[in-house]
C-alpha positions as CSV (number, residue, x, y, z in Angstrom):
1,X,-47.1,-16.5,-4.5
2,X,-44.4,-14.5,-6.2
3,X,-43.6,-10.9,-5.4
4,X,-41.0,-10.2,-8.1
5,X,-40.2,-11.3,-11.6
6,X,-37.2,-13.6,-11.2
7,X,-34.3,-13.3,-13.6
8,X,-33.2,-16.9,-14.3
9,X,-29.6,-16.9,-15.6
10,X,-28.6,-19.9,-17.5
11,X,-25.6,-21.9,-16.4
12,X,-22.6,-20.8,-18.4
13,X,-20.2,-23.1,-20.3
14,X,-17.4,-20.8,-18.9
15,X,-16.2,-22.3,-15.7
16,X,-14.4,-20.0,-13.1
17,X,-12.3,-21.7,-10.5
18,X,-9.5,-20.6,-8.0
19,X,-6.8,-21.1,-10.6
20,X,-8.4,-18.5,-12.9
21,X,-6.8,-15.1,-12.9
22,X,-9.6,-12.5,-13.0
23,X,-9.3,-8.9,-14.0
24,X,-12.3,-6.6,-13.4
25,X,-12.6,-3.2,-15.1
26,X,-15.3,-0.6,-15.1
27,X,-18.2,0.6,-13.0
28,X,-20.2,-0.6,-10.0
29,X,-20.7,-4.4,-10.7
30,X,-17.0,-5.0,-11.3
31,X,-16.1,-3.4,-8.0
32,X,-18.8,-5.3,-6.1
33,X,-18.3,-8.7,-7.6
34,X,-14.5,-8.2,-7.5
35,X,-14.6,-7.7,-3.7
36,X,-16.8,-10.8,-3.4
37,X,-14.3,-12.8,-5.5
38,X,-11.4,-11.5,-3.3
39,X,-13.2,-12.7,-0.1
40,X,-13.9,-16.0,-1.8
41,X,-10.1,-16.6,-2.3
42,X,-9.9,-15.9,-6.1
43,X,-6.9,-14.4,-7.8
44,X,-8.3,-10.9,-8.8
45,X,-7.2,-7.5,-9.9
46,X,-9.9,-4.8,-9.6
47,X,-9.7,-1.5,-11.5
48,X,-5.9,-1.0,-11.4
49,X,-6.4,2.5,-12.8
50,X,-9.4,3.3,-10.6
51,X,-13.1,3.1,-11.3
52,X,-13.9,4.0,-15.0
53,X,-17.4,4.4,-16.3
54,X,-17.5,5.1,-20.1
55,X,-16.6,2.7,-22.8
56,X,-14.0,4.9,-24.5
57,X,-12.0,5.2,-21.3
58,X,-12.3,1.5,-20.5
59,X,-11.0,0.7,-24.0
60,X,-8.1,3.0,-23.4
61,X,-7.3,1.1,-20.2
62,X,-7.4,-2.2,-22.2
63,X,-4.9,-0.7,-24.6
64,X,-2.6,0.3,-21.7
65,X,-2.7,-3.2,-20.3
66,X,-2.1,-4.7,-23.7
67,X,0.8,-2.2,-24.0
68,X,-0.4,-1.0,-27.4
69,X,-0.7,2.5,-25.7
70,X,1.5,4.1,-23.1
71,X,1.2,7.0,-20.7
72,X,3.0,10.2,-21.7
73,X,3.3,13.8,-20.4
74,X,0.3,14.7,-22.7
75,X,-2.0,12.6,-20.4
76,X,-1.2,14.7,-17.3
77,X,-3.3,17.5,-16.0
78,X,-2.6,19.6,-13.0
79,X,-5.3,20.5,-10.4
80,X,-3.9,22.8,-7.8
81,X,-0.7,21.1,-6.5
82,X,-2.0,17.6,-7.5
83,X,-1.1,15.9,-10.8
84,X,-3.6,13.5,-12.4
85,X,-4.1,11.6,-15.7
86,X,-7.0,12.4,-18.1
87,X,-7.3,8.7,-18.9
88,X,-7.5,7.4,-15.3
89,X,-9.6,7.9,-12.1
90,X,-8.4,10.4,-9.6
91,X,-7.1,7.6,-7.5
92,X,-4.0,7.7,-9.7
93,X,-2.3,11.0,-8.7
94,X,1.0,12.5,-7.6
95,X,2.5,15.7,-6.4
96,X,4.7,16.0,-9.5
97,X,4.3,15.0,-13.1
98,X,7.1,12.4,-12.7
99,X,5.4,10.9,-9.7
100,X,2.0,10.4,-11.3
101,X,3.6,9.1,-14.5
102,X,5.8,6.6,-12.6
103,X,2.7,5.4,-10.7
104,X,0.7,4.9,-13.8
105,X,3.5,3.0,-15.6
106,X,4.0,0.8,-12.5
107,X,0.2,0.0,-12.5
108,X,0.4,-0.7,-16.3
109,X,3.3,-3.2,-15.8
110,X,1.6,-4.9,-12.9
111,X,-1.7,-5.3,-14.8
112,X,0.0,-6.7,-17.8
113,X,2.0,-9.2,-15.8
114,X,-1.0,-10.3,-13.8
115,X,-2.8,-11.8,-16.7
116,X,-1.7,-15.1,-18.1
117,X,-3.2,-17.6,-20.6
118,X,-6.8,-18.6,-19.9
119,X,-7.5,-15.6,-17.7
120,X,-10.9,-13.9,-17.4
121,X,-11.8,-10.3,-18.0
122,X,-15.0,-8.9,-16.5
123,X,-16.1,-5.5,-17.9
124,X,-18.9,-3.3,-16.6
125,X,-20.1,-0.3,-18.6
126,X,-21.6,2.5,-16.6
127,X,-22.6,5.3,-19.0
128,X,-22.4,6.2,-22.7
129,X,-21.9,9.9,-21.7
130,X,-18.4,11.2,-22.1
131,X,-16.7,14.4,-21.0
132,X,-14.0,15.9,-23.2
133,X,-11.2,18.2,-21.9
134,X,-11.5,20.9,-24.6
135,X,-7.9,22.3,-24.5
136,X,-6.5,18.9,-25.5
137,X,-9.7,17.5,-27.2
138,X,-9.3,14.4,-25.0
139,X,-12.1,12.3,-23.5
140,X,-11.6,12.0,-19.7
141,X,-12.1,9.0,-17.5
142,X,-13.0,11.3,-14.7
143,X,-13.8,15.0,-14.5
144,X,-11.1,15.7,-11.8
145,X,-13.1,18.8,-10.7
146,X,-11.9,20.7,-13.7
147,X,-13.6,24.0,-14.6
148,X,-16.8,23.1,-16.5
149,X,-16.0,25.8,-19.0
150,X,-13.1,23.6,-20.2
151,X,-15.3,20.5,-20.6
152,X,-17.7,19.5,-23.4
153,X,-20.3,16.7,-23.0
154,X,-21.3,14.1,-25.6
155,X,-23.0,10.7,-25.7
156,X,-21.2,7.9,-27.6
157,X,-23.3,6.2,-30.3
158,X,-23.8,2.5,-30.6
159,X,-21.4,2.3,-33.5
160,X,-18.8,4.4,-31.6
161,X,-18.8,1.9,-28.8
162,X,-18.7,-1.2,-31.0
163,X,-15.9,0.2,-33.1
164,X,-13.8,1.3,-30.1
165,X,-14.3,-1.9,-28.1
166,X,-14.0,-4.4,-30.9
167,X,-10.5,-3.2,-31.8
168,X,-9.2,-3.0,-28.2
169,X,-10.7,-6.3,-27.2
170,X,-9.4,-8.1,-30.2
171,X,-5.9,-7.1,-29.3
172,X,-6.4,-7.8,-25.6
173,X,-7.9,-11.3,-26.2
174,X,-5.2,-12.2,-28.7
175,X,-2.4,-11.2,-26.3
176,X,-3.8,-12.8,-23.1
177,X,-6.0,-15.6,-24.5
178,X,-8.7,-14.6,-22.1
179,X,-12.5,-15.0,-21.9
180,X,-14.6,-11.9,-21.5
181,X,-17.8,-11.3,-19.5
182,X,-19.5,-8.0,-20.0
183,X,-22.2,-6.3,-17.9
184,X,-24.0,-3.0,-17.7
185,X,-24.0,-1.3,-14.3
186,X,-27.5,-1.0,-12.7
187,X,-26.4,2.2,-11.0
188,X,-28.3,5.2,-12.4
189,X,-26.2,8.2,-13.3
190,X,-28.8,10.5,-11.9
191,X,-26.7,13.7,-12.3
192,X,-27.0,13.2,-16.0
193,X,-30.7,13.7,-15.7
194,X,-33.4,10.9,-15.5
195,X,-34.0,11.1,-19.3
196,X,-30.3,11.2,-20.3
197,X,-29.5,8.3,-18.0
198,X,-32.2,6.2,-19.7
199,X,-30.9,7.1,-23.1
200,X,-27.4,6.3,-22.1
201,X,-28.3,2.8,-20.7
202,X,-30.3,2.1,-23.8
203,X,-27.2,2.8,-26.0
204,X,-25.1,0.6,-23.8
205,X,-27.6,-2.3,-24.1
206,X,-27.6,-2.0,-27.9
207,X,-23.9,-1.8,-28.1
208,X,-23.4,-4.8,-25.8
209,X,-25.8,-6.8,-27.9
210,X,-23.5,-6.2,-30.9
211,X,-20.3,-6.8,-28.9
212,X,-21.5,-10.2,-27.7
213,X,-21.3,-11.3,-31.4
214,X,-17.5,-11.1,-30.9
215,X,-17.4,-13.9,-28.4
216,X,-18.2,-12.1,-25.2
217,X,-20.8,-13.3,-22.7
218,X,-23.4,-11.1,-21.1
219,X,-24.2,-11.3,-17.4
220,X,-27.6,-9.6,-16.7
221,X,-26.7,-7.5,-13.6
222,X,-28.8,-4.6,-14.9
223,X,-31.9,-6.8,-15.4
224,X,-31.5,-8.5,-12.0
225,X,-31.5,-5.1,-10.3
226,X,-34.3,-3.5,-12.2
227,X,-36.6,-6.5,-12.5
228,X,-36.0,-8.9,-9.6
229,X,-34.7,-6.4,-7.1
230,X,-36.7,-3.3,-8.1
231,X,-37.9,-2.5,-4.6
232,X,-36.0,0.3,-2.8
233,X,-35.3,-2.0,0.1
234,X,-32.5,-3.4,-2.1
235,X,-30.9,0.1,-2.5
236,X,-28.4,2.0,-0.4
237,X,-29.2,5.3,1.3
238,X,-28.6,7.3,-1.9
239,X,-31.4,5.2,-3.6
240,X,-29.0,4.7,-6.6
241,X,-26.5,2.0,-5.6
242,X,-27.3,-1.6,-4.7
243,X,-27.1,-2.3,-0.9
244,X,-25.3,-5.3,0.7
245,X,-28.4,-7.5,0.3
246,X,-28.6,-6.8,-3.4
247,X,-24.9,-7.4,-3.9
248,X,-25.2,-10.7,-2.1
249,X,-28.1,-11.8,-4.3
250,X,-26.1,-10.8,-7.4
251,X,-23.1,-12.8,-6.1
252,X,-25.3,-15.8,-5.5
253,X,-26.6,-15.7,-9.1
254,X,-23.0,-15.1,-10.4
255,X,-21.7,-18.0,-8.5
256,X,-24.5,-20.3,-9.7
257,X,-23.8,-19.3,-13.3
258,X,-20.0,-19.7,-13.3
259,X,-18.9,-22.0,-10.4
260,X,-19.1,-25.7,-10.1
261,X,-19.9,-27.4,-6.8
262,X,-16.2,-27.7,-5.8
263,X,-15.5,-24.1,-6.4
264,X,-18.5,-23.0,-4.4
265,X,-17.5,-25.1,-1.5
266,X,-13.9,-23.8,-1.6
267,X,-15.2,-20.2,-1.9
268,X,-17.3,-20.8,1.3
269,X,-14.2,-21.9,3.2
270,X,-12.4,-18.7,2.2
271,X,-15.4,-16.7,3.2
272,X,-15.2,-18.4,6.6
273,X,-11.5,-17.5,6.8
274,X,-12.3,-13.9,6.0
275,X,-15.0,-13.8,8.7
276,X,-12.6,-15.3,11.3
277,X,-9.9,-12.8,10.4
278,X,-12.3,-9.9,10.8
279,X,-13.6,-11.0,14.2
280,X,-12.9,-8.4,16.8
281,X,-12.1,-10.0,20.2
282,X,-13.3,-8.6,23.5
283,X,-10.2,-10.1,25.2
284,X,-7.3,-10.2,22.7
285,X,-4.9,-11.8,25.2
286,X,-7.3,-14.5,26.4
287,X,-6.6,-18.2,25.8
288,X,-9.8,-18.5,23.8
289,X,-8.7,-15.9,21.3
290,X,-5.2,-17.4,21.0
291,X,-7.0,-20.7,20.1
292,X,-9.0,-18.7,17.5
293,X,-5.8,-17.4,16.0
294,X,-4.3,-20.9,15.7
295,X,-7.5,-22.0,13.9
296,X,-7.1,-19.2,11.5
297,X,-3.4,-20.1,10.9
298,X,-4.4,-23.8,10.3
299,X,-7.3,-23.0,7.9
300,X,-5.1,-20.5,6.0
301,X,-2.4,-23.1,5.5
302,X,-4.9,-25.7,4.3
303,X,-6.6,-23.4,1.9
304,X,-3.2,-22.2,0.4
305,X,-2.4,-25.8,-0.5
306,X,-5.7,-26.2,-2.3
307,X,-5.3,-23.1,-4.6
308,X,-1.7,-23.6,-5.6
């Protein structure tokens, strides 16, 4: 007897292994899967400019990494004694305009240098709704707690998203020769309103369907959450985000889709190493724990040789 409609994801011809450099940008799924990839020993960079939700801001991030666009004084906004960037999450901040600009430029350089030929880009779109800072007529990646009187709200159309992304991705893929996996975040943006959230997700689905014609591959994170895992026992306390059980199921399906048997086995060894490192000893000076530390050192050395 079945108690849910299982989402069967076909095995991909794209093969991810521990030599693949993986950059993850966007909303919830990128963050969750990125953390799982990290634990599994993969070379990853997760949201170097902070979590970004709307397609316009994600495309701007792609342009920064491609270095076809650069941070300037016009991107800076002051909120009290903190300086932030309209095009980034609030994680990118400073206590002077020079400080925040230097941090953003450093992140830009690191992100650009991280990617090499045959890398992988994983994108997660969160919402089609955008918020524009009216004084500069600039779409913001994050509202930064700005006075709502200075912000206007608008939903991107399907054609807007396709046009924006196709240009940015063409440049990005040409420069870094990378594959692209695209997903839609299953997290509902409830503050937009239940109706506006559904409209937004519908627009994203239609846009992604068009974007996949440009050589991207779609991973059905949204469908897995809303069909197979639709019970609230798979949600966190806020009833909006997937809980650890849901993330683990997503990770299993992602692994089955993109990893071969050797990559899975190696990933499990890295997960074991992570668990060993995070073990909290009752008696940190005991002989037993010292032996545990030597086992960690030995396993870490063995694994480092396997992923060179």
